[in-house]
FIKOL-836566 format. One record per residue: residue number from 1; residue in one letter; x, y, z of N, C-alpha, C in turn. Coordinates in nm, 2 decimals, padded with zeros to 4 digits. Layout:
<rec NUM; 'A'; <X; Y; Z>; <X; Y; Z>; <X; Y; Z>> ...
//
This chain:
<rec 1; 'M'; <-06.34; -14.07; -09.95>; <-06.37; -14.07; -10.10>; <-06.27; -13.98; -10.17>> <rec 2; 'M'; <-06.22; -13.86; -10.10>; <-06.13; -13.77; -10.16>; <-06.00; -13.85; -10.18>> <rec 3; 'A'; <-05.96; -13.92; -10.09>; <-05.82; -13.99; -10.08>; <-05.82; -14.07; -10.21>> <rec 4; 'E'; <-05.92; -14.14; -10.25>; <-05.91; -14.21; -10.37>; <-05.89; -14.14; -10.49>> <rec 5; 'Q'; <-05.94; -14.01; -10.49>; <-05.93; -13.93; -10.62>; <-05.81; -13.85; -10.62>> <rec 6; 'V'; <-05.74; -13.81; -10.52>; <-05.63; -13.73; -10.52>; <-05.49; -13.79; -10.50>> <rec 7; 'R'; <-05.49; -13.91; -10.43>; <-05.35; -13.97; -10.41>; <-05.27; -13.97; -10.53>> <rec 8; 'G'; <-05.15; -13.90; -10.51>; <-05.05; -13.91; -10.61>; <-05.07; -13.81; -10.72>> <rec 9; 'K'; <-05.17; -13.73; -10.70>; <-05.21; -13.63; -10.82>; <-05.18; -13.49; -10.77>> <rec 10; 'R'; <-05.19; -13.39; -10.86>; <-05.18; -13.26; -10.83>; <-05.32; -13.20; -10.80>> <rec 11; 'F'; <-05.33; -13.12; -10.70>; <-05.46; -13.07; -10.66>; <-05.47; -12.92; -10.67>> <rec 12; 'L'; <-05.57; -12.86; -10.73>; <-05.59; -12.72; -10.75>; <-05.70; -12.67; -10.67>> <rec 13; 'N'; <-05.68; -12.56; -10.59>; <-05.79; -12.51; -10.49>; <-05.78; -12.36; -10.53>> <rec 14; 'L'; <-05.89; -12.33; -10.61>; <-05.91; -12.19; -10.65>; <-06.00; -12.13; -10.54>> <rec 15; 'F'; <-05.99; -12.00; -10.52>; <-06.06; -11.92; -10.41>; <-06.04; -12.00; -10.28>> <rec 16; 'C'; <-05.94; -12.03; -10.25>; <-05.90; -12.13; -10.14>; <-05.95; -12.09; -10.00>> <rec 17; 'Y'; <-05.96; -11.98; -09.96>; <-06.01; -11.92; -09.83>; <-05.93; -11.99; -09.73>> <rec 18; 'T'; <-05.96; -12.07; -09.64>; <-05.88; -12.13; -09.53>; <-05.81; -12.24; -09.58>> <rec 19; 'G'; <-05.81; -12.29; -09.70>; <-05.74; -12.40; -09.75>; <-05.78; -12.53; -09.71>> <rec 20; 'V'; <-05.91; -12.55; -09.65>; <-05.94; -12.67; -09.59>; <-05.94; -12.78; -09.70>> <rec 21; 'A'; <-05.97; -12.75; -09.83>; <-05.97; -12.86; -09.93>; <-05.83; -12.90; -09.96>> <rec 22; 'S'; <-05.73; -12.79; -09.96>; <-05.59; -12.83; -09.98>; <-05.54; -12.91; -09.88>> <rec 23; 'V'; <-05.57; -12.88; -09.75>; <-05.53; -12.96; -09.64>; <-05.58; -13.11; -09.65>> <rec 24; 'Q'; <-05.70; -13.11; -09.69>; <-05.77; -13.25; -09.69>; <-05.69; -13.33; -09.81>> <rec 25; 'A'; <-05.67; -13.26; -09.92>; <-05.60; -13.33; -10.03>; <-05.45; -13.37; -09.99>> <rec 26; 'A'; <-05.39; -13.28; -09.92>; <-05.25; -13.31; -09.88>; <-05.25; -13.43; -09.78>> <rec 27; 'V'; <-05.33; -13.42; -09.69>; <-05.34; -13.54; -09.59>; <-05.37; -13.67; -09.66>> <rec 28; 'A'; <-05.47; -13.65; -09.76>; <-05.50; -13.78; -09.84>; <-05.41; -13.83; -09.93>> <rec 29; 'G'; <-05.29; -13.76; -09.94>; <-05.17; -13.81; -10.02>; <-05.16; -13.75; -10.16>> <rec 30; 'A'; <-05.21; -13.62; -10.18>; <-05.18; -13.55; -10.31>; <-05.04; -13.53; -10.33>> <rec 31; 'A'; <-04.99; -13.54; -10.45>; <-04.85; -13.51; -10.47>; <-04.80; -13.37; -10.45>> <rec 32; 'S'; <-04.90; -13.29; -10.49>; <-04.89; -13.15; -10.46>; <-05.03; -13.07; -10.46>> <rec 33; 'T'; <-05.02; -12.95; -10.41>; <-05.14; -12.87; -10.39>; <-05.10; -12.74; -10.45>> <rec 34; 'T'; <-05.19; -12.67; -10.52>; <-05.18; -12.53; -10.56>; <-05.31; -12.47; -10.50>> <rec 35; 'S'; <-05.29; -12.35; -10.41>; <-05.40; -12.28; -10.35>; <-05.40; -12.15; -10.39>> <rec 36; 'V'; <-05.50; -12.09; -10.46>; <-05.50; -11.96; -10.52>; <-05.61; -11.88; -10.44>> <rec 37; 'D'; <-05.57; -11.75; -10.41>; <-05.66; -11.66; -10.35>; <-05.61; -11.53; -10.35>> <rec 38; 'L'; <-05.69; -11.41; -10.37>; <-05.65; -11.28; -10.38>; <-05.61; -11.22; -10.25>> <rec 39; 'S'; <-05.66; -11.28; -10.14>; <-05.64; -11.23; -10.00>; <-05.50; -11.29; -09.94>> <rec 40; 'A'; <-05.42; -11.20; -09.90>; <-05.30; -11.24; -09.83>; <-05.34; -11.30; -09.70>> <rec 41; 'T'; <-05.44; -11.26; -09.62>; <-05.49; -11.30; -09.51>; <-05.54; -11.45; -09.52>> <rec 42; 'Y'; <-05.62; -11.48; -09.63>; <-05.66; -11.62; -09.65>; <-05.55; -11.71; -09.67>> <rec 43; 'L'; <-05.45; -11.66; -09.75>; <-05.33; -11.75; -09.78>; <-05.26; -11.78; -09.66>> <rec 44; 'Q'; <-05.25; -11.68; -09.57>; <-05.17; -11.72; -09.45>; <-05.26; -11.82; -09.36>> <rec 45; 'W'; <-05.39; -11.81; -09.37>; <-05.47; -11.91; -09.30>; <-05.45; -12.04; -09.36>> <rec 46; 'C'; <-05.45; -12.05; -09.49>; <-05.41; -12.18; -09.56>; <-05.29; -12.23; -09.53>> <rec 47; 'Y'; <-05.19; -12.15; -09.52>; <-05.05; -12.19; -09.49>; <-05.05; -12.24; -09.34>> <rec 48; 'D'; <-05.10; -12.17; -09.25>; <-05.11; -12.21; -09.11>; <-05.18; -12.34; -09.10>> <rec 49; 'N'; <-05.29; -12.36; -09.16>; <-05.37; -12.49; -09.16>; <-05.29; -12.61; -09.22>> <rec 50; 'L'; <-05.22; -12.59; -09.33>; <-05.13; -12.70; -09.38>; <-05.03; -12.73; -09.27>> <rec 51; 'A'; <-04.96; -12.62; -09.21>; <-04.87; -12.65; -09.12>; <-04.91; -12.73; -08.99>> <rec 52; 'L'; <-05.03; -12.68; -08.94>; <-05.09; -12.75; -08.82>; <-05.13; -12.90; -08.84>> <rec 53; 'N'; <-05.14; -12.93; -08.98>; <-05.18; -13.06; -09.01>; <-05.06; -13.14; -09.07>> <rec 54; 'G'; <-04.93; -13.09; -09.04>; <-04.81; -13.16; -09.07>; <-04.79; -13.16; -09.21>> <rec 55; 'Q'; <-04.84; -13.06; -09.29>; <-04.83; -13.06; -09.43>; <-04.75; -12.95; -09.49>> <rec 56; 'G'; <-04.66; -12.89; -09.42>; <-04.58; -12.78; -09.48>; <-04.49; -12.84; -09.57>> <rec 57; 'G'; <-04.43; -12.76; -09.67>; <-04.34; -12.81; -09.77>; <-04.35; -12.74; -09.90>> <rec 58; 'N'; <-04.24; -12.76; -09.97>; <-04.25; -12.70; -10.11>; <-04.34; -12.76; -10.22>> <rec 59; 'Q'; <-04.41; -12.87; -10.17>; <-04.50; -12.94; -10.27>; <-04.64; -12.87; -10.25>> <rec 60; 'H'; <-04.64; -12.76; -10.17>; <-04.77; -12.70; -10.14>; <-04.75; -12.54; -10.18>> <rec 61; 'L'; <-04.80; -12.50; -10.29>; <-04.78; -12.37; -10.35>; <-04.91; -12.28; -10.32>> <rec 62; 'L'; <-04.87; -12.16; -10.26>; <-04.97; -12.06; -10.23>; <-04.94; -11.95; -10.32>> <rec 63; 'V'; <-05.05; -11.92; -10.39>; <-05.05; -11.80; -10.49>; <-05.15; -11.70; -10.46>> <rec 64; 'Q'; <-05.10; -11.57; -10.45>; <-05.19; -11.47; -10.42>; <-05.21; -11.40; -10.56>> <rec 65; 'A'; <-05.33; -11.43; -10.62>; <-05.37; -11.37; -10.74>; <-05.52; -11.39; -10.75>> <rec 66; 'D'; <-05.58; -11.31; -10.85>; <-05.73; -11.32; -10.89>; <-05.73; -11.46; -10.95>> <rec 67; 'A'; <-05.81; -11.54; -10.89>; <-05.82; -11.69; -10.94>; <-05.85; -11.70; -11.08>> <rec 68; 'M'; <-05.94; -11.62; -11.14>; <-05.98; -11.64; -11.28>; <-05.86; -11.60; -11.37>> <rec 69; 'A'; <-05.80; -11.48; -11.33>; <-05.69; -11.42; -11.41>; <-05.57; -11.52; -11.41>> <rec 70; 'W'; <-05.54; -11.57; -11.29>; <-05.44; -11.67; -11.27>; <-05.46; -11.80; -11.36>> <rec 71; 'L'; <-05.59; -11.85; -11.36>; <-05.63; -11.97; -11.44>; <-05.61; -11.93; -11.59>> <rec 72; 'E'; <-05.66; -11.82; -11.63>; <-05.63; -11.78; -11.78>; <-05.48; -11.79; -11.81>> <rec 73; 'G'; <-05.40; -11.73; -11.73>; <-05.26; -11.72; -11.75>; <-05.20; -11.84; -11.73>> <rec 74; 'D'; <-05.25; -11.95; -11.67>; <-05.18; -12.07; -11.65>; <-05.23; -12.18; -11.74>> <rec 75; 'R'; <-05.33; -12.15; -11.81>; <-05.38; -12.24; -11.91>; <-05.27; -12.30; -12.00>> <rec 76; 'G'; <-05.26; -12.43; -12.00>; <-05.18; -12.50; -12.09>; <-05.02; -12.49; -12.05>> <rec 77; 'H'; <-05.01; -12.44; -11.94>; <-04.86; -12.42; -11.87>; <-04.85; -12.50; -11.75>> <rec 78; 'A'; <-04.93; -12.60; -11.73>; <-04.92; -12.68; -11.61>; <-04.80; -12.78; -11.62>> <rec 79; 'S'; <-04.72; -12.80; -11.51>; <-04.61; -12.88; -11.51>; <-04.66; -13.02; -11.44>> <rec 80; 'S'; <-04.59; -13.13; -11.48>; <-04.62; -13.25; -11.43>; <-04.56; -13.27; -11.29>> 
//
């Protein structure tokens, strides 16, 4: 089900924790993922999980920030 919705699209994962949703989106063919969490530990887990699933690369952005503050600052500035 997720594959049909994310294939070729950008995927945003706020409060990403272990990054499981980002990994699933990447494996399903998302063009890129952005994973946001305040915890450096959680972002490392997300990074590790992407790599363990063969999804390392520049198309997967990890952002250490308060998700709501980041979203407010990013509003209207998304790139294609």
